[in-house]
C-alpha positions as CSV (number, residue, x, y, z in Angstrom):
1,M,107.5,115.5,106.5
2,K,104.5,115.0,108.7
3,A,105.4,113.6,112.2
4,R,104.5,109.8,112.3
5,K,102.9,110.1,115.9
6,S,99.5,109.1,117.3
7,S,97.5,108.9,120.5
8,I,94.6,106.6,121.2
9,N,92.4,106.7,124.2
10,R,90.2,103.7,124.6
11,K,87.6,103.5,127.4
12,T,85.1,100.8,128.0
13,K,83.3,99.4,131.0
14,E,86.2,96.9,131.2
15,T,89.2,99.0,130.8
16,T,90.7,102.5,130.3
17,I,93.7,102.5,128.0
18,S,95.7,105.5,126.6
19,V,98.6,104.8,124.2
20,S,100.9,107.4,122.4
21,V,103.4,106.4,119.7
22,N,106.3,108.1,117.9
23,L,107.5,105.9,115.1
24,D,110.5,107.9,114.5
25,G,111.4,108.0,118.2
26,S,114.5,106.4,119.9
27,G,112.8,103.5,121.8
28,K,111.9,105.5,124.9
29,T,109.2,103.7,126.7
30,S,106.9,104.3,129.6
31,I,104.6,101.4,130.2
32,K,102.2,100.8,133.1
33,T,99.6,98.0,133.0
34,D,100.3,96.7,136.6
35,I,101.1,93.2,135.0
36,N,104.7,92.7,135.2
37,F,105.5,90.4,132.4
38,L,103.2,92.3,130.0
39,D,105.0,95.6,131.0
40,H,108.3,94.0,130.2
41,L,107.1,92.5,126.8
42,I,105.7,96.0,125.7
43,T,108.8,97.8,126.9
44,S,110.9,95.3,124.7
45,F,108.5,96.0,121.7
46,G,109.1,99.8,122.0
47,K,112.7,99.4,122.7
48,H,113.5,97.2,119.7
49,S,111.1,98.8,117.3
50,M,112.9,102.2,118.1
51,M,109.5,103.9,118.6
52,D,108.7,106.0,121.6
53,L,105.8,104.3,123.3
54,K,103.8,105.4,126.2
55,V,101.1,103.1,127.6
56,N,98.9,103.5,130.7
57,A,96.3,100.6,131.1
58,K,93.9,100.4,133.9
59,S,91.3,97.6,134.6
60,N,87.9,98.7,135.5
61,D,86.4,95.2,136.2
62,N,89.6,93.5,137.6
63,I,89.7,91.0,134.7
64,E,93.0,90.4,133.5
65,H,92.1,89.0,130.3
66,H,90.2,92.2,129.3
67,L,93.1,94.3,130.2
68,I,95.7,92.3,128.2
69,E,93.4,92.2,125.2
70,D,92.5,95.8,125.2
71,T,96.0,97.0,125.9
72,A,97.0,95.0,122.7
73,I,94.3,96.3,120.5
74,T,95.1,99.9,121.4
75,I,98.8,99.6,120.8
76,G,98.1,97.9,117.4
77,L,95.5,100.9,116.6
78,A,98.1,103.6,117.6
79,V,100.8,102.2,115.3
80,D,98.4,101.7,112.4
81,K,97.3,105.4,112.8
82,A,100.9,106.6,113.1
83,L,101.7,104.9,109.9
84,G,99.1,107.1,108.1
85,N,98.9,106.2,104.3
86,R,102.1,104.5,104.6
87,S,103.7,106.5,101.9
88,G,107.4,106.4,101.5
89,I,107.9,103.3,103.8
90,T,110.0,100.3,103.1
91,R,106.9,98.2,103.6
92,F,108.3,94.6,103.7
93,S,110.7,93.2,106.3
94,Y,111.8,90.2,108.2
95,A,113.8,89.5,111.4
96,S,115.2,86.5,113.0
97,V,116.0,87.0,116.7
98,P,117.5,84.4,119.1
99,M,117.1,84.4,122.8
100,D,119.6,81.9,124.3
101,E,118.3,78.5,123.0
102,S,115.1,79.9,121.4
103,L,114.6,81.5,117.9
104,A,111.7,83.4,116.6
105,E,111.1,85.0,113.0
106,A,108.9,87.6,111.9
107,S,107.9,88.4,108.3
108,I,105.9,91.7,107.8
109,D,104.0,93.4,104.9
110,L,102.6,96.8,106.0
111,V,99.9,96.7,103.4
112,K,96.5,97.5,104.9
113,R,95.2,94.0,104.8
114,P,95.0,92.4,108.2
115,F,96.2,88.8,108.1
116,S,98.3,87.1,110.8
117,K,99.8,83.7,111.3
118,L,101.1,83.1,115.0
119,T,103.0,80.1,116.2
120,L,104.5,80.6,119.7
121,L,105.1,76.9,120.8
122,I,104.3,77.8,124.5
123,K,104.1,74.5,126.6
124,R,103.5,75.8,130.1
125,N,100.1,77.0,131.3
126,K,101.5,80.2,132.7
127,I,104.5,82.2,132.1
128,E,105.6,84.6,134.8
129,D,102.2,86.3,135.8
130,I,100.2,85.6,132.5
131,S,98.4,82.5,131.4
132,K,99.4,81.0,128.0
133,E,95.9,81.7,126.4
134,D,96.2,85.3,127.5
135,L,99.7,85.6,126.0
136,E,98.5,84.2,122.8
137,H,95.6,86.4,122.8
138,F,97.9,89.4,123.3
139,F,99.9,88.7,120.3
140,Q,96.7,87.9,118.2
141,S,95.2,91.1,119.2
142,L,98.3,93.1,118.6
143,L,98.9,91.6,115.1
144,Q,95.3,92.0,114.0
145,N,95.0,95.7,115.0
146,L,98.3,96.6,113.3
147,N,96.3,96.2,110.1
148,S,99.1,94.4,108.2
149,C,100.2,91.0,106.9
150,I,102.4,89.4,109.7
151,H,103.6,85.9,110.2
152,L,105.2,85.4,113.6
153,T,106.8,82.1,114.4
154,V,108.8,80.8,117.3
155,K,111.0,78.1,115.4
156,Y,112.3,76.2,118.4
157,G,113.2,76.6,122.1
158,E,113.1,75.0,125.5
159,N,112.2,77.9,127.8
160,D,108.8,79.4,127.3
161,H,109.8,82.8,128.6
162,H,112.7,82.9,125.9
163,K,110.3,81.9,123.2
164,V,107.9,84.7,123.9
165,E,110.7,87.3,124.4
166,A,112.3,86.2,121.2
167,A,108.8,86.5,119.4
168,I,108.2,90.1,120.6
169,K,111.7,91.2,119.8
170,S,111.5,89.6,116.1
171,L,108.2,91.5,115.7
172,A,109.8,94.8,116.9
173,V,112.9,94.6,114.8
174,A,110.8,93.5,111.6
175,L,108.3,96.5,112.2
176,R,111.1,99.0,112.8
177,I,112.8,98.1,109.3
178,A,109.3,97.8,107.5
179,A,108.1,101.1,108.8
180,S,111.4,102.9,108.1
181,L,111.3,105.5,105.4
182,D,113.0,104.5,102.2
183,K,114.7,107.4,100.5
184,K,114.2,105.8,97.0
185,Q,110.6,105.2,97.6
186,K,108.3,108.0,96.1
187,G,104.8,107.8,97.5
188,I,102.9,104.6,98.3
189,P,105.0,101.5,97.9
190,S,102.4,99.6,95.8
191,T,101.7,99.0,92.1
192,K,98.0,99.8,93.1
193,G,99.1,103.3,94.0
194,S,97.2,102.5,97.4
195,M,97.7,100.3,100.5
């Protein structure tokens, strides 16, 4: 079977991003964006999706929003590319992940039709070193560029940090299961014969 790996380099006037992904890895990560909470979230994403993930992101204009957005876009594109034609995958999955008082759920269909519904329930204007709107935009950009149908919902919680962590972990676990190879599945998992 062909290795499910990809590397993407994205360079603009605003950022320089490189991402490499191995979907069949062990959750080994190397993340460097120089934004501590973003590094933490991406590390959790790699660890709990069990993909090897390497991210190097550098700002060329010192605007944090651009770096956060472009990093999410590039990770999404790299995972999409590594999935290839999606032959033999489980395709559908969901995960419900608690973090202390917070609970988040992710439902995924790895069909190649981008749609996302995101509810994070963030109350504070800033969590650690990232603004609320940049955190929401990180998730939106990641979901859109995974080229899949994804519903990601924080069901409840009091601590915004816990809500966001539960969200990234539920997304990671659901993605790990949906992207896993199904021994019973022969070819493309669709009645259309194409994703």
